[in-house]
VOGU-3710 file (C-alpha; in Angstrom, 3 decimals, decimal comma):
1> mdgsspprpe> -29,925/107,491/19,155  -26,067/105,696/18,335  -26,275/106,336/14,953  -25,424/102,574/13,732  -27,102/100,597/11,134  -29,421/97,873/11,622  -28,225/94,619/10,111  -29,043/94,011/6,530  -31,120/90,618/5,893  -28,590/89,340/3,860
11> saaagasaag> -25,644/89,688/6,323  -28,019/87,731/9,023  -28,897/84,942/6,101  -25,550/83,837/5,256  -23,948/84,026/8,838  -27,051/81,487/9,834  -26,357/79,584/6,917  -22,390/79,663/8,012  -23,424/78,626/11,285  -25,764/75,734/10,470
21> ggalaervdr> -22,840/74,916/7,492  -20,645/74,419/10,039  -23,265/72,241/12,093  -23,663/69,679/9,628  -19,801/69,424/8,922  -19,098/68,538/12,712  -22,024/65,892/12,798  -20,487/64,414/9,099  -17,135/64,582/10,697  -18,480/62,979/14,074
31> larenaalfe> -20,496/60,753/12,125  -17,343/59,889/9,742  -15,458/59,156/13,373  -17,563/56,388/14,485  -17,975/54,567/11,594  -14,373/54,516/11,260  -14,099/53,114/14,414  -17,250/50,709/14,737  -15,120/49,322/11,091  -12,029/49,002/13,303
41> rllagerrfr> -13,978/47,200/15,859  -15,409/44,978/12,658  -11,768/44,068/11,846  -11,000/43,085/15,174  -13,851/41,246/15,688  -13,286/39,157/12,465  -9,376/39,058/13,165  -9,797/37,346/16,638  -12,441/35,191/15,245  -9,905/33,589/12,758
51> glarsawrvq> -7,985/33,946/15,267  -10,152/31,376/17,442  -10,450/29,670/14,467  -7,089/28,099/13,145  -6,656/27,464/16,644  -9,967/25,155/16,797  -8,696/23,825/13,414  -4,855/23,471/14,801  -5,973/21,474/18,099  -8,217/19,740/15,606
61> eaerrrlare> -5,254/18,248/14,290  -3,461/17,568/17,121  -6,598/15,319/18,575  -6,474/13,670/15,209  -2,743/13,130/15,858  -2,731/11,671/19,368  -5,802/9,167/17,893  -3,400/8,357/15,552  -0,472/7,232/17,051  -2,769/5,549/19,820
71> lhdglgqslt> -4,448/3,270/17,364  -0,765/2,816/15,721  1,296/2,006/18,676  -1,646/0,864/21,642  -4,429/-1,045/19,531  -2,606/-1,681/16,125  0,667/-3,511/18,677  -1,951/-5,422/20,555  -3,530/-6,887/17,080  0,319/-7,876/15,792
81> alrirlerla> 0,849/-9,977/19,234  -2,818/-11,539/18,946  -2,061/-12,212/15,246  1,560/-13,726/16,227  0,217/-15,701/19,208  -2,690/-17,307/17,285  -0,432/-18,392/14,753  1,968/-19,845/17,081  -0,968/-21,842/18,387  -1,826/-22,599/14,746
91> alaepehpal> 1,470/-24,242/14,441  1,288/-25,874/17,431  -2,447/-27,336/17,296  -1,650/-28,341/13,325  -0,320/-31,636/13,438  -2,453/-32,976/16,858  -5,709/-31,519/16,223  -6,644/-31,066/12,801  -10,115/-29,830/13,228  -8,581/-26,689/14,323
101> aaplaeavea> -6,409/-25,946/11,365  -8,933/-24,312/9,917  -10,909/-22,181/12,422  -7,378/-20,570/13,629  -6,490/-20,128/10,125  -9,785/-17,852/9,788  -8,683/-16,371/13,368  -5,120/-15,224/12,269  -6,001/-13,552/9,075  -9,418/-11,744/10,848
111> aaraladtrr> -6,530/-10,161/13,366  -4,239/-9,556/9,865  -7,263/-7,692/8,624  -7,977/-5,705/11,953  -4,382/-5,030/11,906  -4,461/-3,505/7,980  -7,644/-1,703/9,052  -6,519/0,165/12,209  -2,876/1,450/10,352  -4,535/2,120/7,616
121> lshllrprvl> -6,973/4,350/9,812  -4,442/5,528/12,059  -2,245/7,075/8,863  -5,707/8,056/7,604  -6,164/9,516/10,718  -2,793/11,587/10,384  -0,026/9,721/8,461  3,349/10,047/10,363  5,055/11,218/7,050  3,582/14,309/7,160
131> ddlglvpalr> 5,065/15,175/10,962  8,134/13,163/10,300  8,875/13,804/6,699  6,988/16,446/5,191  4,690/17,282/2,087  5,780/15,920/-0,655  6,555/12,383/0,888  3,141/12,599/2,263  1,691/13,661/-0,903  3,596/10,856/-2,427
141> wlartvgewa> 2,909/8,223/0,319  -1,146/9,720/-0,349  -1,146/9,246/-4,050  0,426/5,751/-3,544  -2,349/4,926/-0,906  -5,349/6,255/-2,689  -3,886/3,945/-5,565  -3,905/0,346/-3,485  -6,753/0,689/-1,211  -9,180/2,151/-4,340
151> afavdfehrg> -7,852/0,827/-7,353  -7,541/4,290/-8,659  -4,052/5,666/-10,283  -2,780/9,322/-8,576  -0,176/10,432/-10,651  2,218/12,526/-8,352  4,473/15,543/-9,900  5,949/18,419/-7,630  7,548/21,315/-9,561  9,955/24,335/-7,593
161> vgeerldada> 9,314/22,758/-3,894  11,394/20,021/-3,054  11,864/17,674/0,246  12,406/20,680/2,462  10,020/21,492/5,591  7,670/24,325/4,616  5,067/26,036/7,185  2,972/23,607/9,572  -0,053/24,916/8,932  0,288/24,877/4,927
171> etllfrvaqe> 1,913/21,211/5,229  -1,291/20,538/6,528  -3,850/22,406/4,981  -2,742/21,361/1,263  -2,409/17,595/2,442  -5,952/17,778/3,295  -7,471/19,581/0,256  -5,849/16,938/-1,461  -6,841/14,296/0,672  -10,701/15,309/0,334
181> altnavkhsg> -10,035/16,531/-2,909  -9,008/12,817/-4,143  -11,895/11,185/-1,904  -14,236/12,435/-4,087  -12,516/11,992/-7,237  -12,561/8,094/-6,338  -16,615/8,178/-5,094  -18,010/11,099/-7,649  -16,343/11,014/-10,379  -16,441/7,923/-12,066
191> aagaslrler> -12,840/7,971/-13,626  -10,409/5,569/-13,221  -7,621/8,027/-12,276  -7,101/11,435/-11,360  -3,517/13,619/-11,322  -1,939/15,579/-8,317  0,191/18,395/-8,850  2,410/20,878/-6,542  4,103/23,777/-7,432  5,360/26,647/-5,735
201> aggrlrlavr> 5,815/30,086/-7,962  7,058/33,131/-6,477  5,784/33,420/-2,561  2,820/30,807/-3,297  2,111/26,865/-3,330  -0,254/25,804/-5,609  -2,266/22,369/-5,147  -4,207/20,945/-8,344  -6,095/17,742/-8,318  -7,810/16,841/-11,460
211> drgrgfdpaa> -9,770/13,735/-12,850  -11,441/13,430/-16,090  -14,818/11,838/-14,887  -18,207/12,759/-15,046  -18,063/16,320/-14,024  -20,973/17,723/-12,894  -22,277/21,707/-12,858  -21,472/23,203/-10,076  -23,846/25,969/-9,703  -26,868/23,384/-10,377
221> dapdaessgl> -25,982/19,954/-8,744  -22,814/20,203/-6,757  -22,198/17,466/-4,424  -23,798/18,071/-1,248  -21,493/20,427/0,606  -21,476/18,242/4,051  -20,851/15,202/2,462  -18,225/16,359/0,267  -16,342/18,343/2,422  -16,325/21,139/-0,301
231> agmhdrvelf> -17,413/23,918/1,854  -14,873/22,635/4,906  -11,970/23,144/2,370  -13,168/26,628/1,204  -13,481/27,670/4,754  -9,999/26,306/5,967  -8,243/27,371/2,740  -9,901/31,048/3,269  -8,797/31,113/7,038  -5,303/31,159/5,906
241> ggrlaidsap> -5,315/33,409/3,225  -5,339/31,372/0,505  -7,929/30,546/-2,708  -9,562/27,673/-3,512  -11,612/27,493/-7,117  -13,247/24,137/-8,233  -13,655/23,577/-11,734  -16,314/21,401/-13,602  -18,513/20,693/-15,923  -20,560/17,648/-17,546
251> grgtavtvel> -18,459/14,970/-19,370  -15,267/17,437/-18,637  -14,454/15,905/-15,327  -13,220/17,994/-12,217  -10,415/20,380/-10,671  -10,155/21,328/-7,464  -6,948/24,314/-6,839  -6,077/25,634/-3,821  -3,203/28,740/-3,904  -1,783/29,418/-0,774
261> plaagaaegg> 0,569/32,033/0,254  3,587/30,597/1,912  5,259/31,635/4,710  8,335/34,110/4,752  11,768/32,166/5,384  10,996/28,934/3,715  13,412/27,389/1,828  13,896/27,261/-1,695  13,883/23,409/-2,896  12,475/22,366/-6,208
271> gae> 12,219/18,078/-8,079  9,716/16,329/-10,066  8,281/12,947/-9,790
//
């Protein structure tokens, strides 16, 4: 016999426990690393998805711009030429063929209506003022246009931002939200008008469209998302890191508010309508 003592049961148990604890810690560590890698892949996938969605939205706006210019410069010019020729024909026919006066006058009026509708559709698709002058002039134009074609008074005011150009995506996004919200107000609110406010606070832009119409309960009877465009507005605003809120109640009207981060380096400006 070598005189050594056999291991004590307590020591053996402690060693087994330590070994088991080490294995468990290693498994937990491995799972944590795997979860972190999975989370990073999910974030990367979300970033790619958002990038693709923003790109698709930009392509859609570029197509709107192309169609608008084709309507204005192509079909619009053709209708203008047609109206002018009809007016000349009416002037020539009047003294010698009085029976043609009324039909030609109707044709001139129809051509003028078609031209006005074409120009309005072109502007609604993508108003040139948005590309040429920027957000504030475009919102001013939108307020005036809605008032003219819908007999719906829109009071426009801007604070903290003037005629300077902002980030192109922010300009387009806020214009589209204002356009959609005012269209909904005209169709659904039953009000005689609405207010349109644009303001800048620090690094954020805030757009609010408010009417004092019949309102609705957003939780119970919100207008159909597809027909009203609310779901589309919400998704587009989120794509660019913004937040859209809809505040409404029966008899209290509706307020659509958007807050959007302003791109760094945008010029300072201010003014009020």
